[in-house]
C-alpha positions as CSV (number, residue, x, y, z in Angstrom):
1,M,0.1,0.3,-0.1
2,N,1.2,3.7,-0.4
3,I,0.1,5.7,2.4
4,L,-0.2,9.5,3.0
5,L,0.0,10.4,6.8
6,L,-1.3,14.4,7.5
7,G,0.6,16.1,10.1
8,S,4.0,17.0,11.8
9,G,4.1,16.4,15.2
10,G,5.2,13.6,17.6
11,R,1.8,12.1,17.3
12,E,2.7,11.6,13.5
13,H,6.0,10.5,14.2
14,A,5.1,7.8,16.6
15,I,2.5,6.8,14.2
16,A,4.7,6.8,11.0
17,W,7.3,4.8,13.2
18,K,4.4,2.0,13.4
19,L,3.3,2.3,10.0
20,A,6.6,1.7,8.7
21,Q,7.2,-1.6,10.5
22,S,4.1,-3.2,8.2
23,A,5.1,-5.5,5.4
24,E,1.8,-4.2,3.8
25,I,3.8,-0.8,3.2
26,K,5.3,0.2,-0.3
27,K,5.5,3.7,0.3
28,L,5.1,6.2,3.3
29,F,4.7,9.6,2.9
30,I,4.3,12.2,5.7
31,A,3.1,15.6,5.2
32,P,4.6,17.9,6.1
33,G,6.4,15.9,8.3
34,N,9.6,16.6,10.5
35,A,12.9,16.0,11.0
36,G,12.2,12.2,12.6
37,T,9.5,11.5,10.1
38,G,11.9,11.6,7.3
39,H,13.6,8.3,8.8
40,T,10.2,6.3,8.9
41,G,8.8,7.6,5.1
42,I,9.4,10.5,2.6
43,N,8.1,14.0,4.0
44,V,6.3,16.1,1.6
45,P,6.0,19.8,2.0
46,I,2.2,20.1,1.9
47,D,0.2,21.9,4.2
48,V,-2.4,19.6,5.9
49,N,-5.2,21.8,5.2
50,D,-4.5,22.5,1.4
51,F,-7.0,20.0,0.3
52,S,-6.4,20.6,-3.7
53,N,-2.6,20.3,-3.3
54,I,-3.2,17.0,-1.0
55,K,-5.8,15.6,-3.8
56,F,-3.0,16.5,-6.5
57,F,-0.3,14.4,-4.8
58,V,-2.3,11.5,-3.9
59,L,-3.7,11.0,-7.4
60,E,0.2,11.4,-8.9
61,N,1.5,8.9,-6.2
62,D,-1.1,6.3,-6.2
63,I,-2.1,6.6,-2.6
64,D,-4.4,4.1,-1.1
65,M,-4.9,5.5,2.2
66,V,-4.6,9.0,4.0
67,I,-4.2,8.7,7.7
68,V,-5.2,12.3,9.3
69,G,-3.2,13.0,12.2
70,P,-4.4,16.3,13.8
71,E,-8.0,17.8,14.4
72,E,-7.9,20.8,12.2
73,P,-8.2,19.0,8.6
74,L,-10.8,16.8,10.2
75,V,-12.9,19.7,11.4
76,N,-12.4,21.4,8.0
77,G,-14.0,18.6,6.2
78,I,-11.2,16.6,4.6
79,A,-13.2,13.2,4.8
80,D,-15.8,14.9,2.9
81,Y,-13.8,16.5,0.2
82,F,-12.8,13.0,-0.8
83,M,-16.2,11.4,-0.4
84,E,-17.5,14.3,-2.6
85,D,-14.9,14.1,-5.4
86,E,-15.1,11.4,-8.3
87,L,-11.5,10.8,-8.5
88,L,-10.8,10.4,-4.6
89,R,-13.8,8.8,-3.3
90,E,-12.5,5.2,-3.7
91,I,-9.3,6.1,-1.4
92,A,-10.0,5.5,2.1
93,V,-9.6,8.2,4.4
94,I,-8.7,7.6,8.7
95,G,-10.9,10.2,10.0
96,P,-14.4,11.1,10.7
97,S,-16.6,13.5,8.6
98,K,-17.2,17.1,9.2
99,S,-20.1,16.3,11.0
100,G,-18.6,13.7,13.1
101,A,-15.5,16.1,13.9
102,R,-18.2,18.5,15.4
103,L,-17.3,16.2,18.5
104,E,-14.0,18.2,18.9
105,G,-14.6,21.1,16.8
106,S,-17.5,22.2,19.2
107,K,-17.4,21.8,22.8
108,D,-21.5,22.9,22.4
109,F,-22.1,19.8,20.1
110,A,-20.2,17.6,22.3
111,K,-22.0,18.4,25.6
112,A,-25.6,18.2,23.8
113,F,-24.5,14.8,22.0
114,M,-23.5,13.5,25.4
115,Q,-26.8,14.9,27.0
116,R,-28.8,13.7,24.0
117,H,-27.2,9.9,24.6
118,G,-27.3,9.8,28.4
119,I,-23.4,9.9,28.9
120,P,-22.1,10.9,31.9
121,T,-20.5,14.5,31.6
122,A,-20.5,17.7,33.7
123,A,-23.6,20.1,33.8
124,Y,-23.2,23.1,31.6
125,R,-24.6,25.7,29.9
126,T,-23.2,27.8,26.5
127,F,-23.1,31.4,25.7
128,S,-22.5,33.8,22.9
129,T,-20.9,36.9,22.5
130,S,-24.1,38.8,22.7
131,E,-24.9,36.9,26.3
132,S,-21.8,38.0,28.5
133,A,-24.2,39.3,31.1
134,D,-26.0,36.3,31.3
135,A,-22.7,34.1,31.4
136,K,-21.5,36.1,34.0
137,E,-25.0,35.6,35.9
138,F,-24.5,31.7,35.4
139,L,-21.0,31.7,36.7
140,R,-22.4,33.2,40.0
141,S,-24.6,30.1,40.3
142,L,-22.0,27.8,40.2
143,K,-19.2,26.9,43.0
144,P,-16.0,27.6,42.4
145,P,-13.8,26.4,40.5
146,Y,-15.1,27.7,37.6
147,V,-14.3,25.8,34.2
148,L,-14.5,28.1,31.0
149,K,-14.1,26.2,27.7
150,A,-13.9,28.0,24.4
151,D,-16.4,26.2,22.0
152,G,-14.0,25.6,18.9
153,L,-10.3,24.7,18.2
154,A,-7.9,26.5,20.4
155,A,-4.8,24.3,20.0
156,G,-5.4,22.8,23.5
157,K,-5.2,26.0,25.1
158,G,-9.0,26.8,25.3
159,V,-9.8,25.6,28.5
160,V,-9.4,28.0,31.9
161,I,-10.0,27.0,35.3
162,C,-10.2,29.9,37.8
163,V,-10.6,29.3,41.4
164,D,-11.8,33.3,42.2
165,I,-15.0,34.8,40.5
166,N,-13.6,37.8,39.4
167,D,-11.0,36.0,37.8
168,A,-13.7,33.8,35.8
169,D,-15.4,37.2,35.2
170,R,-12.0,38.9,33.7
171,E,-11.5,35.4,31.6
172,L,-15.1,35.2,30.6
173,T,-14.6,39.1,29.0
174,D,-11.3,38.1,27.6
175,M,-12.8,35.0,25.5
176,L,-16.3,36.3,24.8
177,D,-15.8,40.5,24.3
178,N,-12.0,40.2,23.3
179,A,-12.1,37.2,21.2
180,R,-8.8,36.1,23.0
181,F,-9.1,32.7,20.9
182,G,-10.5,34.3,17.9
183,K,-13.5,32.6,16.3
184,A,-12.8,29.7,18.6
185,S,-14.4,31.7,21.6
186,E,-17.4,33.2,19.8
187,K,-19.5,30.6,22.0
188,V,-17.9,29.8,25.5
189,V,-19.4,26.7,27.4
190,I,-19.4,27.1,31.2
191,E,-19.7,23.9,33.3
192,E,-19.6,22.3,36.6
193,F,-15.9,21.5,38.1
194,L,-15.4,17.7,38.5
195,S,-12.8,16.7,41.1
196,G,-11.1,13.3,40.3
197,I,-8.3,12.0,38.3
198,E,-8.1,12.5,34.3
199,L,-7.3,9.8,31.9
200,S,-7.3,9.3,28.1
201,V,-9.0,6.1,26.9
202,F,-9.0,5.4,22.9
203,I,-10.6,3.3,20.4
204,L,-10.5,2.7,16.8
205,T,-14.3,2.5,15.2
206,D,-15.4,2.0,11.6
207,G,-18.9,3.5,12.6
208,K,-20.2,0.3,13.7
209,S,-17.7,-1.6,15.5
210,W,-14.9,-0.6,17.8
211,L,-11.4,-1.8,19.2
212,L,-10.0,-0.6,22.4
213,L,-6.5,0.6,22.6
214,P,-4.2,1.5,25.6
215,E,-5.2,4.2,27.6
216,A,-2.9,6.5,29.0
217,K,-2.7,9.6,31.3
218,D,-1.2,12.8,30.0
219,Y,0.4,16.1,31.9
220,K,-0.6,19.3,30.7
221,R,0.7,21.8,32.8
222,I,4.1,23.3,32.4
223,G,5.3,23.0,36.2
224,E,5.7,20.4,38.7
225,G,3.0,19.5,40.8
226,D,0.4,20.5,38.0
227,T,1.5,24.4,37.9
228,G,1.4,26.9,35.8
229,P,-0.5,27.7,32.2
230,N,-1.5,24.7,30.2
231,T,0.0,23.2,27.3
232,G,-0.3,21.0,24.4
233,G,1.0,18.0,26.8
234,M,4.2,17.4,28.7
235,G,4.2,13.8,28.8
236,S,2.2,10.8,29.3
237,V,2.2,7.5,30.7
238,S,0.2,4.0,29.9
239,P,-1.0,1.7,31.4
240,V,-3.1,3.9,34.2
241,P,-3.2,1.8,37.5
242,F,-6.8,2.8,38.5
243,A,-8.1,2.0,34.9
244,D,-8.6,-1.8,36.0
245,A,-11.0,-4.3,34.6
246,E,-14.3,-3.0,36.6
247,F,-13.6,0.8,35.9
248,M,-12.9,0.2,32.1
249,E,-16.3,-1.6,31.9
250,K,-18.2,1.1,33.5
251,V,-16.1,3.3,30.5
252,R,-17.4,0.8,27.9
253,I,-21.1,0.4,29.0
254,R,-21.9,4.2,29.9
255,I,-19.4,6.1,27.5
256,I,-18.0,4.2,24.4
257,E,-20.9,2.1,23.5
258,P,-23.3,5.0,23.5
259,T,-21.1,6.9,21.6
260,V,-20.6,4.6,18.7
261,Q,-24.5,4.0,18.9
262,G,-25.1,7.7,19.2
263,L,-23.0,8.5,16.1
264,L,-24.7,5.5,14.3
265,S,-28.1,6.4,15.1
266,E,-27.1,10.2,14.4
267,N,-26.4,8.8,10.6
268,I,-23.0,10.4,11.1
269,D,-20.1,8.8,9.1
270,Y,-17.1,8.0,11.6
271,K,-14.1,6.2,10.6
272,G,-10.9,6.6,12.6
273,F,-10.2,7.2,15.9
274,I,-12.2,8.6,18.9
275,F,-10.1,9.9,22.1
276,F,-12.2,10.1,25.3
277,G,-11.1,12.8,27.9
278,L,-12.1,11.1,30.9
279,I,-12.0,12.0,34.7
280,N,-12.8,9.1,37.6
281,V,-14.9,10.6,40.0
282,N,-15.2,8.3,42.9
283,E,-14.8,5.5,40.7
284,N,-17.1,6.8,38.3
285,P,-16.1,7.8,34.6
286,Y,-17.3,11.0,33.0
287,V,-16.3,12.8,29.6
288,I,-14.8,16.0,30.1
289,E,-14.1,16.1,26.1
290,Y,-13.9,14.1,22.9
291,N,-11.0,14.6,20.4
292,V,-11.5,13.2,16.9
293,R,-8.1,11.9,16.4
294,M,-5.0,10.4,18.9
295,G,-4.0,12.4,21.6
296,D,-0.5,14.2,21.5
297,P,1.9,13.1,23.5
298,E,-0.6,10.3,24.9
299,T,0.1,8.6,21.2
300,E,3.9,8.5,21.8
301,S,3.0,5.8,24.9
302,V,0.1,4.1,23.0
303,I,1.3,3.6,20.1
304,P,4.3,1.6,21.3
305,R,2.2,-0.6,23.2
306,I,0.2,-1.8,20.0
307,R,1.8,-5.2,19.1
308,T,-0.7,-5.8,16.0
309,D,0.2,-4.4,12.6
310,L,-1.2,-0.8,12.4
311,V,-2.0,-1.1,8.8
312,Y,-4.0,-4.1,9.0
313,L,-6.3,-2.5,11.6
314,L,-6.8,0.8,9.4
315,K,-7.6,-1.4,6.6
316,K,-10.2,-3.4,8.7
317,V,-11.4,0.3,9.6
318,A,-11.4,1.4,5.7
319,D,-13.8,-1.5,4.7
320,Q,-15.7,-2.1,7.9
321,S,-14.6,-5.1,9.0
322,L,-13.3,-4.1,12.6
323,H,-15.4,-6.7,14.3
324,S,-13.2,-9.4,12.9
325,A,-9.9,-7.8,14.0
326,H,-7.7,-8.7,16.6
327,I,-5.6,-6.4,18.7
328,D,-2.5,-7.3,20.7
329,F,-1.0,-5.1,23.4
330,D,2.4,-5.3,25.0
331,E,1.8,-5.6,28.9
332,R,4.9,-3.5,29.6
333,C,4.6,0.3,30.9
334,A,5.5,3.3,28.5
335,A,6.4,6.3,29.9
336,T,7.1,9.5,27.5
337,V,8.9,12.8,28.5
338,M,8.2,15.5,26.7
339,L,11.3,18.1,26.1
340,V,10.5,21.5,25.2
341,S,11.5,25.0,24.3
342,G,12.4,27.1,26.8
343,G,9.6,30.1,27.2
344,Y,6.8,27.2,26.0
345,P,3.9,27.8,25.9
346,G,4.4,31.3,25.7
347,S,6.6,32.9,23.1
348,Y,9.9,31.0,22.4
349,P,12.9,31.1,20.2
350,K,13.5,28.4,17.3
351,G,16.9,27.2,15.4
352,Y,18.6,25.9,18.1
353,V,20.8,22.5,17.1
354,I,19.9,19.6,18.8
355,G,22.5,17.4,20.1
356,G,22.7,13.6,21.6
357,L,20.3,12.1,18.8
358,D,22.7,9.5,17.7
359,K,23.7,7.9,20.7
360,G,21.9,4.3,20.2
361,Y,19.7,4.6,23.4
362,K,16.9,1.8,24.0
363,S,14.4,4.5,24.3
364,M,12.5,6.1,21.3
365,L,12.6,9.5,20.3
366,F,10.0,10.8,18.8
367,H,10.3,14.4,17.2
368,A,7.7,17.0,17.4
369,G,9.0,20.4,16.9
370,T,12.0,19.8,14.8
371,Q,13.5,20.6,10.9
372,I,16.4,19.9,9.0
373,D,18.9,22.5,8.2
374,E,19.5,22.0,4.4
375,K,22.9,23.5,4.8
376,D,24.6,21.3,7.4
377,E,21.9,18.7,7.7
378,S,21.7,19.3,11.2
379,V,18.5,18.9,13.4
380,K,16.9,22.4,14.8
381,T,14.4,23.2,17.3
382,A,11.2,24.1,15.1
383,G,8.5,24.2,17.7
384,G,7.8,24.7,21.2
385,R,7.2,20.9,21.9
386,V,10.7,19.6,20.4
387,I,11.4,15.6,21.3
388,A,9.1,12.9,23.3
389,V,11.4,10.7,25.0
390,T,9.5,7.4,25.1
391,S,10.8,4.1,27.1
392,L,9.0,0.7,27.6
393,A,9.9,-1.3,31.0
394,N,8.1,-3.6,33.2
395,T,7.4,-1.1,35.8
396,A,6.3,2.7,35.5
397,I,9.1,3.7,37.4
398,E,11.7,1.8,35.7
399,A,10.2,3.2,32.3
400,L,10.2,6.8,33.6
401,Q,13.8,6.7,34.9
402,Q,15.0,5.3,31.5
403,S,13.2,8.2,29.7
404,Y,14.6,10.9,32.4
405,E,18.0,9.5,31.7
406,V,17.7,9.8,28.0
407,A,16.1,13.3,28.5
408,D,19.2,14.4,30.3
409,M,21.5,13.5,27.4
410,I,19.5,15.2,24.7
411,E,20.8,18.8,24.4
412,F,19.8,22.1,23.0
413,Q,19.5,25.6,24.4
414,G,16.6,26.4,26.7
415,K,15.7,22.6,26.9
416,A,13.1,22.0,29.8
417,F,11.1,19.2,30.8
418,R,9.1,18.1,33.7
419,K,10.4,15.6,36.4
420,D,7.3,14.5,38.4
421,L,5.5,12.5,35.7
422,G,3.5,9.7,36.5
423,Y,4.6,10.2,40.4
424,D,0.7,10.7,41.4
425,L,-0.1,7.2,40.0
426,I,2.9,5.5,41.7
C-alpha cells in the first residue's frame, strides 16, 4: 500500500514509526512531517489544510489510504472532500466526516450529544458573544472552581479554570468580548467543576464496531505539581493503574457504547480514532471532552504498546470489518517525557541545534517540533514541543527513569521538561 499521513508532530512520528514496520507498506509519505518522520518515510511539503494540493499528490502517487493526524483538517472537512470527489472517493480516509469532527470542533455540540445519549459529563450552559451578562450571572450560580471552555479549536489551550469569581469574570470577558481565541471563543461553554483523576481512553471505530486501544494519562501543565499554564502536553504514561477491569467496564457501558451507537443513530459517518478525555470521580467515569484523533503526547506512549500491525487495523476500519479484527498489547509500561523549548507555552525561540540524537538509546525518540537544516543537515528546534522520549519497561518507575536518563543526554539551548511525570499514579 501507498499511504499518506498528514501532520508534523510527535503523534505523527509515532504513527509513522509504527506504520513503517508493516510488511504491507510500499511507500509511506508524511505531509509535512518533521526531522524524525523523514527516517520512517518520505516527507512532502504540503500543508494539512491544502486540500487541492493533497488531492494532486494523492492522485500522482497512487495513494491507497490517507491517515489524518491532527484535528484541524478533520474539522475543515477533508473526509467529505474526498467522499464528494469522483477521483478520490475510493481512497480510504482514516478520520471522521466534518459532521463527526464536531465532537471536537464544537464543545457545545459535544455536550449536547452527550446529553442526548445519556453519557455522563459535567452540567453546563453555552453562551455567545451577545450573552456576556447572562454568562456572568450563570457563573454566580456555580461553586468554584469555574470551568470556561472556548467552543471551537484553540490548539489545546481553550480551557480555563479559575478559583476566584473575579478572575472568572475577567477570563470570560477576554474570551467572549475580546475574542481571546478568535472564532473559537465566539461561544463559551461554562460547566461545573469535576474533582478527580483524569485519563485518556482511545478506540478505533469503523462506524459500527470498535476496538479498545491502550489507555494513557497525560500531563498538561508546564510546571511540576501540575502548576503553571496549560500546554499541548508535557508527557504521558500507559497503562493507568486505576483503569482496572471494573472501571473500564463502566467506561465501555456508560461512555464508549453510547457514543458509537449515538453516532450511528444520528447517521454521522465516522471512521477513525475517538479520544475520550475522562475523569475518574469516586470510581465513576465522566467525559471531559472528545477528540476526533489520537492525543499528543499520549500517542507516543500508546502506539509503542500496540503489537498488532497498524496497517492491518486501519484497513479493517476502511472496509468496515473491524468486528473481525484482533489486537494485541505489550504488557509493559510506557513513559513519555516531552522536551520543550525555553519559554513554552508562551513565546520561544527556534533554530537551536539539537545534540545527542545519535547515541543508540534503548528509548524511542519521537520528533515533534524539529526540522533539518539543509545547509549542514543538522537537526534544529522548530516548535514549542521538540522531542518526546518514550521508554518501555516492566514497571512505570523503570520506564520513567529510563526516559529521564535519555532526556538528560539530549541537548539544545533552553531545553526544559517536567521531572515529576507519573508519580501521582505510583
